[in-house]
N, C-alpha and C positions, 0 to 999 in steps of 0.2 A: 131725129137724134134721140128723143126721149124714148121711143119705141124700141130703138136698138139697145139702149141701156137697160129697159125692162126685159127684153128678151135674153140679154147676156145674163142678167140676175136670175132668170128662171133656169138658164142653161147650166149656170155654175155648179149647183148641187148635183145635176146629172152627170156632169163631166167628172167632178170630184169622185162620185160614186163609181163610174166606169173606170176611172183610173185606179181607184183601190182594188177593184176586182181584178183588173189586168196584173197589178203588181203582185197581188196575193197569189194569183194562179200561175203567173209565167215568169216573174223576175226572181232573181236570187234574193232571198230575204237577208237583211243585214240586221244583226242584234246590237243594241245599244250597250248591252252588258256582256261580259265575257261568258264563255260557256262555263257552267257550274263546275267547280273543281271536285273530283271523286275524293271520297274519304280515305281510300286505301287504293293502291295501284290495280289496274284492271288485271284480269287472269286471261290467257289464251282461251278462247271458247271453242268447244267443238262444234261441228258443222251444224247439228241439230239445234244447239244453243244459239248460234248466230242466227239461224233462221226464225227461232222462236223470238228472240230480241227484236229482229228486224220487223216481224209482224206486228209486235206490240207498239213499236215506235212508229209503224205506218199509221196505225189507228190513232195514236196521239198526234201525229202530224195532221191527219184528217180533222181531228177535233180543233186544231188551231186555225185550220182553213175555215172551219165553221164558226169559230169565235170571231175571226176577222169579218166574216159576212153579218153575223148577228149585230156586233157593235156598230158597223158601218151603216146598216139599215136603221137601227134604232136611233142613231145619232142624226140621220138624215130626215127623220119625220117629227122628232121633238121639236116643240116650240119654246123649249127652255133653253137658252144659250148656255147656261152653267151645267146643266145636265148634259147637253151636246158635247160640250168640252171634256167632262168627265168620262163620257162613253169614249170618245177619240183618244183620250189618254190611256184609257184601258186597252183600247185596240193596239195602241203604239207598244204597250208593255207585252201584249200577246204577240206582237211581232218577234219579240225575243224568244217566245217558245216556238213559234214557227221557224225561225233560223236554227234553233238549237236541235229541234227534232229532225229537221232536214240535214243537218250535220251528222247526227247520229245514224240516219238512214244511209248516207254516203259511206260512213265509216264502217257500217255493218255489211255494205254491199247489197242492201235492200233498195227497192224502188219505192216512190211514192204511189198512192192509190191512183188507178187509171180513171177513177170517177170524180176526181176532185172538182171539175167544173160542176157537175151535178150536185155533189155535196154543197158547194158554195151557192148554188142558186137556191137549193131548198132551204139553207139556213138563212139566207137573205129574206126570202118570202116570210119566213117565221118571224124574223126581226121586225119587218114591216108590220105585220099583224100585231105584234106585241106592242110595238110603238104606237099604233093607231088606238090602242085601248086606253091610253093615257099614261102619264109619266109614272104614277106609282105602281100600276100594274106592270109596265114595262120594266120598272126596276125590280119588281118581283119576279119578273121572268129571269132577269140577270142574276139575281140571288139564287133562285132554284136551279138554274143551269150551272152556276159554280158549285153549289152544293153536290150536284150529281157528278159533275166532272171530278170533284175532290174524292168522292167515293170510289169512283172508276179509277182514278191514279192510285188510291190505296191498293186496289186489286192488282195493278200493274206492278206495284212495288213487291208483292207477294210472288208474282209470276215470273218476273225478269230473273234470268240467270244470276246468281250470286257473284259470278266472276265478272259481270258486266257492270262494274262499279261507275263507269262513265254515263250510261244510260240511266242508272239509278239515281245518279247525282241531279241529272236533268229533271227526272220525273219528280223527285223531292222538291226541287226549287218551284216547279210549275205548281205543285199542290199547295205550297206556302202562297203563291201569288194568287191562285184561284180563291183561297180562303179570304185573302185581303180584299179582293174584288167583291166577294159576296157581303163581307162586313161593310164596305163602303156603300153598297146598294141599300142595305137595311138602314144604315145612318142617314142616307138621303131621302128616306121615305118609302121604302119599299113596302108592299103589301103582300101577304102570303096568297099564293095562287091556290084556286079550288082543287080539291084531291083528284078529280078526273083529269084536269089539265096536266097535273104533276104525273099522273099515270101515263098519259099519252106521250109526255116527253121522255119518260123512261122507256117506253115501247119503241119510240123513233131512235133513240140513243142505242137500244140493243140491236135493232136492224142495221144502223150505221156500223156499229162496232164489228158485228158479225161478218158483214160484207166487206168492209175495208180491211179486215184481218187477212183476207185472202186475195182481194182484187185491188 
């Protein structure tokens, strides 16, 4: 009986991790918060504007797929239950972003990236590595990731068609949330990552955004 309980204890994190991956990749995400309201009514988009907006929101949707993987992996390997709960709470908030970006993709008639399972697997692996380096470096990885995402979203606010006020409202709220996640990571004891690591993260993000923009 004791061995069965021990086996179940060891399997629980694996099952939870697998469930999170399946829900992220294949289930319809459900937001806890309503879709951010546009500041002004949307304007009918020309076909080229619709395609451009769809490609940008596909990249943002991929970013949220990766965020789910990163937070889930880091929560799975930390030995600090408080930090684990904080990471999972951030993942739940990122689920709002996942649902919002998916809703905008559907509204724009655009598809999600065909490589989402690959993006998830790669981000999950990075999250495991970051988590194994210790909690302070893991938090530093969170803070740096969110800083880079915030800059990336600033770029999207410049590139989105002015008439697509609904997508712009989503991206703006995402930017505010990412800044808050970074601040929480710093306040929880994050340490800055070495410059080569930050550069490698920027390079990996550039590859992802370039590919996801088209595929």
